[in-house]
PyMOL Python script that loads the backbone (N, CA, C, O; Angstrom):
from pymol import cmd

cmd.read_pdbstr("""\
ATOM      1  N   MET A   1      15.364  11.919  20.355  1.00  0.00           N
ATOM      2  CA  MET A   1      15.809  12.202  19.002  1.00  0.00           C
ATOM      3  C   MET A   1      16.895  13.283  19.064  1.00  0.00           C
ATOM      4  O   MET A   1      16.752  14.262  19.795  1.00  0.00           O
ATOM      5  N   ALA A   2      17.952  13.112  18.318  1.00  0.00           N
ATOM      6  CA  ALA A   2      19.053  14.069  18.299  1.00  0.00           C
ATOM      7  C   ALA A   2      18.679  15.305  17.491  1.00  0.00           C
ATOM      8  O   ALA A   2      17.909  15.241  16.533  1.00  0.00           O
ATOM      9  N   GLU A   3      19.245  16.425  17.907  1.00  0.00           N
ATOM     10  CA  GLU A   3      19.035  17.670  17.170  1.00  0.00           C
ATOM     11  C   GLU A   3      19.865  17.645  15.886  1.00  0.00           C
ATOM     12  O   GLU A   3      20.973  17.109  15.885  1.00  0.00           O
ATOM     13  N   PRO A   4      19.354  18.211  14.804  1.00  0.00           N
ATOM     14  CA  PRO A   4      20.144  18.253  13.565  1.00  0.00           C
ATOM     15  C   PRO A   4      21.334  19.196  13.729  1.00  0.00           C
ATOM     16  O   PRO A   4      21.308  20.099  14.565  1.00  0.00           O
ATOM     17  N   LEU A   5      22.365  18.983  12.937  1.00  0.00           N
ATOM     18  CA  LEU A   5      23.525  19.863  12.942  1.00  0.00           C
ATOM     19  C   LEU A   5      23.166  21.176  12.256  1.00  0.00           C
ATOM     20  O   LEU A   5      22.421  21.195  11.277  1.00  0.00           O
ATOM     21  N   ALA A   6      23.704  22.266  12.780  1.00  0.00           N
ATOM     22  CA  ALA A   6      23.497  23.562  12.150  1.00  0.00           C
ATOM     23  C   ALA A   6      24.329  23.630  10.868  1.00  0.00           C
ATOM     24  O   ALA A   6      25.364  22.974  10.752  1.00  0.00           O
ATOM     25  N   VAL A   7      23.873  24.417   9.928  1.00  0.00           N
ATOM     26  CA  VAL A   7      24.602  24.593   8.677  1.00  0.00           C
ATOM     27  C   VAL A   7      26.000  25.114   9.002  1.00  0.00           C
ATOM     28  O   VAL A   7      26.153  26.043   9.795  1.00  0.00           O
ATOM     29  N   GLY A   8      27.011  24.517   8.393  1.00  0.00           N
ATOM     30  CA  GLY A   8      28.387  24.922   8.603  1.00  0.00           C
ATOM     31  C   GLY A   8      29.095  24.180   9.720  1.00  0.00           C
ATOM     32  O   GLY A   8      30.300  24.352   9.906  1.00  0.00           O
ATOM     33  N   THR A   9      28.364  23.352  10.472  1.00  0.00           N
ATOM     34  CA  THR A   9      28.967  22.574  11.544  1.00  0.00           C
ATOM     35  C   THR A   9      29.744  21.404  10.950  1.00  0.00           C
ATOM     36  O   THR A   9      29.275  20.744  10.023  1.00  0.00           O
ATOM     37  N   THR A  10      30.934  21.153  11.490  1.00  0.00           N
ATOM     38  CA  THR A  10      31.717  20.010  11.045  1.00  0.00           C
ATOM     39  C   THR A  10      31.009  18.726  11.466  1.00  0.00           C
ATOM     40  O   THR A  10      30.579  18.590  12.611  1.00  0.00           O
ATOM     41  N   ALA A  11      30.895  17.802  10.545  1.00  0.00           N
ATOM     42  CA  ALA A  11      30.226  16.530  10.836  1.00  0.00           C
ATOM     43  C   ALA A  11      31.055  15.723  11.828  1.00  0.00           C
ATOM     44  O   ALA A  11      32.284  15.790  11.802  1.00  0.00           O
ATOM     45  N   PRO A  12      30.406  14.968  12.696  1.00  0.00           N
ATOM     46  CA  PRO A  12      31.150  14.113  13.621  1.00  0.00           C
ATOM     47  C   PRO A  12      31.831  12.969  12.868  1.00  0.00           C
ATOM     48  O   PRO A  12      31.410  12.596  11.773  1.00  0.00           O
ATOM     49  N   GLU A  13      32.876  12.424  13.463  1.00  0.00           N
ATOM     50  CA  GLU A  13      33.591  11.299  12.845  1.00  0.00           C
ATOM     51  C   GLU A  13      32.665  10.086  12.759  1.00  0.00           C
ATOM     52  O   GLU A  13      31.920   9.791  13.693  1.00  0.00           O
ATOM     53  N   LEU A  14      32.722   9.404  11.650  1.00  0.00           N
ATOM     54  CA  LEU A  14      31.974   8.168  11.479  1.00  0.00           C
ATOM     55  C   LEU A  14      32.667   7.297  10.458  1.00  0.00           C
ATOM     56  O   LEU A  14      33.414   7.787   9.611  1.00  0.00           O
ATOM     57  N   THR A  15      32.418   6.006  10.539  1.00  0.00           N
ATOM     58  CA  THR A  15      32.947   5.042   9.573  1.00  0.00           C
ATOM     59  C   THR A  15      31.786   4.191   9.097  1.00  0.00           C
ATOM     60  O   THR A  15      31.032   3.645   9.902  1.00  0.00           O
ATOM     61  N   LEU A  16      31.647   4.082   7.800  1.00  0.00           N
ATOM     62  CA  LEU A  16      30.557   3.320   7.180  1.00  0.00           C
ATOM     63  C   LEU A  16      31.134   2.442   6.083  1.00  0.00           C
ATOM     64  O   LEU A  16      32.216   2.727   5.571  1.00  0.00           O
ATOM     65  N   PRO A  17      30.426   1.373   5.713  1.00  0.00           N
ATOM     66  CA  PRO A  17      30.914   0.544   4.607  1.00  0.00           C
ATOM     67  C   PRO A  17      30.662   1.230   3.255  1.00  0.00           C
ATOM     68  O   PRO A  17      29.638   1.881   3.052  1.00  0.00           O
ATOM     69  N   SER A  18      31.616   1.066   2.349  1.00  0.00           N
ATOM     70  CA  SER A  18      31.440   1.575   0.991  1.00  0.00           C
ATOM     71  C   SER A  18      30.507   0.643   0.234  1.00  0.00           C
ATOM     72  O   SER A  18      30.033  -0.353   0.782  1.00  0.00           O
ATOM     73  N   HIS A  19      30.248   0.967  -1.014  1.00  0.00           N
ATOM     74  CA  HIS A  19      29.420   0.101  -1.850  1.00  0.00           C
ATOM     75  C   HIS A  19      30.086  -1.257  -2.085  1.00  0.00           C
ATOM     76  O   HIS A  19      29.433  -2.207  -2.518  1.00  0.00           O
ATOM     77  N   LEU A  20      31.389  -1.345  -1.798  1.00  0.00           N
ATOM     78  CA  LEU A  20      32.112  -2.612  -1.931  1.00  0.00           C
ATOM     79  C   LEU A  20      32.235  -3.347  -0.591  1.00  0.00           C
ATOM     80  O   LEU A  20      32.807  -4.435  -0.517  1.00  0.00           O
ATOM     81  N   GLY A  21      31.687  -2.733   0.465  1.00  0.00           N
ATOM     82  CA  GLY A  21      31.745  -3.344   1.786  1.00  0.00           C
ATOM     83  C   GLY A  21      32.981  -2.987   2.587  1.00  0.00           C
ATOM     84  O   GLY A  21      33.128  -3.440   3.722  1.00  0.00           O
ATOM     85  N   GLU A  22      33.876  -2.182   2.022  1.00  0.00           N
ATOM     86  CA  GLU A  22      35.094  -1.759   2.717  1.00  0.00           C
ATOM     87  C   GLU A  22      34.778  -0.572   3.625  1.00  0.00           C
ATOM     88  O   GLU A  22      34.006   0.303   3.234  1.00  0.00           O
ATOM     89  N   PRO A  23      35.355  -0.522   4.829  1.00  0.00           N
ATOM     90  CA  PRO A  23      35.095   0.618   5.711  1.00  0.00           C
ATOM     91  C   PRO A  23      35.737   1.900   5.174  1.00  0.00           C
ATOM     92  O   PRO A  23      36.883   1.893   4.726  1.00  0.00           O
ATOM     93  N   VAL A  24      34.987   2.987   5.226  1.00  0.00           N
ATOM     94  CA  VAL A  24      35.478   4.304   4.820  1.00  0.00           C
ATOM     95  C   VAL A  24      35.146   5.264   5.952  1.00  0.00           C
ATOM     96  O   VAL A  24      33.989   5.381   6.357  1.00  0.00           O
ATOM     97  N   SER A  25      36.160   5.949   6.459  1.00  0.00           N
ATOM     98  CA  SER A  25      35.926   6.914   7.530  1.00  0.00           C
ATOM     99  C   SER A  25      35.833   8.316   6.947  1.00  0.00           C
ATOM    100  O   SER A  25      36.473   8.636   5.945  1.00  0.00           O
ATOM    101  N   LEU A  26      35.035   9.130   7.586  1.00  0.00           N
ATOM    102  CA  LEU A  26      34.871  10.501   7.133  1.00  0.00           C
ATOM    103  C   LEU A  26      36.194  11.246   7.206  1.00  0.00           C
ATOM    104  O   LEU A  26      36.492  12.061   6.333  1.00  0.00           O
ATOM    105  N   SER A  27      36.995  10.978   8.238  1.00  0.00           N
ATOM    106  CA  SER A  27      38.276  11.670   8.384  1.00  0.00           C
ATOM    107  C   SER A  27      39.233  11.350   7.226  1.00  0.00           C
ATOM    108  O   SER A  27      40.087  12.172   6.895  1.00  0.00           O
ATOM    109  N   SER A  28      39.104  10.181   6.614  1.00  0.00           N
ATOM    110  CA  SER A  28      39.980   9.841   5.493  1.00  0.00           C
ATOM    111  C   SER A  28      39.627  10.641   4.241  1.00  0.00           C
ATOM    112  O   SER A  28      40.418  10.703   3.300  1.00  0.00           O
ATOM    113  N   LEU A  29      38.457  11.245   4.226  1.00  0.00           N
ATOM    114  CA  LEU A  29      38.017  12.015   3.060  1.00  0.00           C
ATOM    115  C   LEU A  29      38.213  13.520   3.246  1.00  0.00           C
ATOM    116  O   LEU A  29      38.075  14.282   2.289  1.00  0.00           O
ATOM    117  N   ARG A  30      38.529  13.951   4.457  1.00  0.00           N
ATOM    118  CA  ARG A  30      38.717  15.387   4.708  1.00  0.00           C
ATOM    119  C   ARG A  30      39.964  15.890   4.002  1.00  0.00           C
ATOM    120  O   ARG A  30      40.975  15.193   3.921  1.00  0.00           O
ATOM    121  N   GLY A  31      39.878  17.096   3.500  1.00  0.00           N
ATOM    122  CA  GLY A  31      41.026  17.725   2.877  1.00  0.00           C
ATOM    123  C   GLY A  31      41.207  17.389   1.407  1.00  0.00           C
ATOM    124  O   GLY A  31      42.156  17.865   0.782  1.00  0.00           O
ATOM    125  N   ALA A  32      40.327  16.587   0.844  1.00  0.00           N
ATOM    126  CA  ALA A  32      40.421  16.268  -0.578  1.00  0.00           C
ATOM    127  C   ALA A  32      40.064  17.526  -1.374  1.00  0.00           C
ATOM    128  O   ALA A  32      38.935  18.012  -1.301  1.00  0.00           O
ATOM    129  N   GLN A  33      41.018  18.041  -2.122  1.00  0.00           N
ATOM    130  CA  GLN A  33      40.818  19.294  -2.859  1.00  0.00           C
ATOM    131  C   GLN A  33      39.715  19.156  -3.905  1.00  0.00           C
ATOM    132  O   GLN A  33      39.717  18.227  -4.712  1.00  0.00           O
ATOM    133  N   GLY A  34      38.777  20.097  -3.875  1.00  0.00           N
ATOM    134  CA  GLY A  34      37.724  20.144  -4.879  1.00  0.00           C
ATOM    135  C   GLY A  34      36.705  19.023  -4.769  1.00  0.00           C
ATOM    136  O   GLY A  34      35.960  18.776  -5.718  1.00  0.00           O
ATOM    137  N   LYS A  35      36.657  18.342  -3.636  1.00  0.00           N
ATOM    138  CA  LYS A  35      35.716  17.228  -3.487  1.00  0.00           C
ATOM    139  C   LYS A  35      34.704  17.548  -2.389  1.00  0.00           C
ATOM    140  O   LYS A  35      35.052  18.110  -1.351  1.00  0.00           O
ATOM    141  N   ASN A  36      33.473  17.187  -2.630  1.00  0.00           N
ATOM    142  CA  ASN A  36      32.427  17.258  -1.615  1.00  0.00           C
ATOM    143  C   ASN A  36      32.084  15.840  -1.203  1.00  0.00           C
ATOM    144  O   ASN A  36      32.168  14.910  -2.005  1.00  0.00           O
ATOM    145  N   VAL A  37      31.701  15.685   0.042  1.00  0.00           N
ATOM    146  CA  VAL A  37      31.287  14.379   0.542  1.00  0.00           C
ATOM    147  C   VAL A  37      29.834  14.489   0.958  1.00  0.00           C
ATOM    148  O   VAL A  37      29.470  15.365   1.741  1.00  0.00           O
ATOM    149  N   VAL A  38      29.012  13.607   0.437  1.00  0.00           N
ATOM    150  CA  VAL A  38      27.596  13.560   0.796  1.00  0.00           C
ATOM    151  C   VAL A  38      27.330  12.209   1.436  1.00  0.00           C
ATOM    152  O   VAL A  38      27.605  11.168   0.838  1.00  0.00           O
ATOM    153  N   VAL A  39      26.797  12.224   2.649  1.00  0.00           N
ATOM    154  CA  VAL A  39      26.398  10.997   3.329  1.00  0.00           C
ATOM    155  C   VAL A  39      24.882  11.004   3.361  1.00  0.00           C
ATOM    156  O   VAL A  39      24.265  11.885   3.959  1.00  0.00           O
ATOM    157  N   PHE A  40      24.296  10.027   2.721  1.00  0.00           N
ATOM    158  CA  PHE A  40      22.850   9.960   2.597  1.00  0.00           C
ATOM    159  C   PHE A  40      22.338   8.768   3.392  1.00  0.00           C
ATOM    160  O   PHE A  40      22.691   7.623   3.106  1.00  0.00           O
ATOM    161  N   PHE A  41      21.504   9.042   4.393  1.00  0.00           N
ATOM    162  CA  PHE A  41      20.887   7.984   5.184  1.00  0.00           C
ATOM    163  C   PHE A  41      19.450   7.818   4.711  1.00  0.00           C
ATOM    164  O   PHE A  41      18.729   8.801   4.540  1.00  0.00           O
ATOM    165  N   TYR A  42      19.044   6.600   4.506  1.00  0.00           N
ATOM    166  CA  TYR A  42      17.675   6.367   4.095  1.00  0.00           C
ATOM    167  C   TYR A  42      17.139   5.151   4.836  1.00  0.00           C
ATOM    168  O   TYR A  42      17.900   4.250   5.187  1.00  0.00           O
ATOM    169  N   PRO A  43      15.836   5.124   5.075  1.00  0.00           N
ATOM    170  CA  PRO A  43      15.264   3.979   5.766  1.00  0.00           C
ATOM    171  C   PRO A  43      15.253   2.746   4.854  1.00  0.00           C
ATOM    172  O   PRO A  43      15.318   2.858   3.630  1.00  0.00           O
ATOM    173  N   LEU A  44      15.174   1.613   5.459  1.00  0.00           N
ATOM    174  CA  LEU A  44      15.021   0.394   4.663  1.00  0.00           C
ATOM    175  C   LEU A  44      13.710   0.457   3.897  1.00  0.00           C
ATOM    176  O   LEU A  44      12.756   1.079   4.366  1.00  0.00           O
ATOM    177  N   ASP A  45      13.645  -0.152   2.766  1.00  0.00           N
ATOM    178  CA  ASP A  45      12.456   0.012   1.923  1.00  0.00           C
ATOM    179  C   ASP A  45      11.186  -0.582   2.505  1.00  0.00           C
ATOM    180  O   ASP A  45      10.100  -0.334   1.980  1.00  0.00           O
ATOM    181  N   TRP A  46      11.291  -1.355   3.572  1.00  0.00           N
ATOM    182  CA  TRP A  46      10.079  -1.908   4.169  1.00  0.00           C
ATOM    183  C   TRP A  46       9.649  -1.153   5.435  1.00  0.00           C
ATOM    184  O   TRP A  46       8.712  -1.572   6.115  1.00  0.00           O
ATOM    185  N   THR A  47      10.334  -0.036   5.756  1.00  0.00           N
ATOM    186  CA  THR A  47       9.941   0.736   6.932  1.00  0.00           C
ATOM    187  C   THR A  47       8.898   1.779   6.542  1.00  0.00           C
ATOM    188  O   THR A  47       8.869   2.213   5.390  1.00  0.00           O
ATOM    189  N   PRO A  48       8.040   2.189   7.480  1.00  0.00           N
ATOM    190  CA  PRO A  48       6.961   3.100   7.150  1.00  0.00           C
ATOM    191  C   PRO A  48       7.350   4.578   7.163  1.00  0.00           C
ATOM    192  O   PRO A  48       6.512   5.421   7.483  1.00  0.00           O
ATOM    193  N   VAL A  49       8.593   4.914   6.824  1.00  0.00           N
ATOM    194  CA  VAL A  49       9.017   6.326   6.859  1.00  0.00           C
ATOM    195  C   VAL A  49       8.791   6.951   5.501  1.00  0.00           C
ATOM    196  O   VAL A  49       9.079   8.133   5.309  1.00  0.00           O
TER     197      VAL A  49
END
""", "prot")
cmd.dss("prot")
cmd.show_as("cartoon", "prot")
cmd.util.cbc("prot")
cmd.orient("prot")
């Protein structure tokens, strides 16, 4: 299991599909003035987590 990132650590680069299925990379969102980016990972609803 990977160690969690410390508070204030820059997130690693990643690309995920948007709600429309289009790829969105974290680097494309960096530098947006006044914007926060939240990436929320959740288990599938049939997993026992």
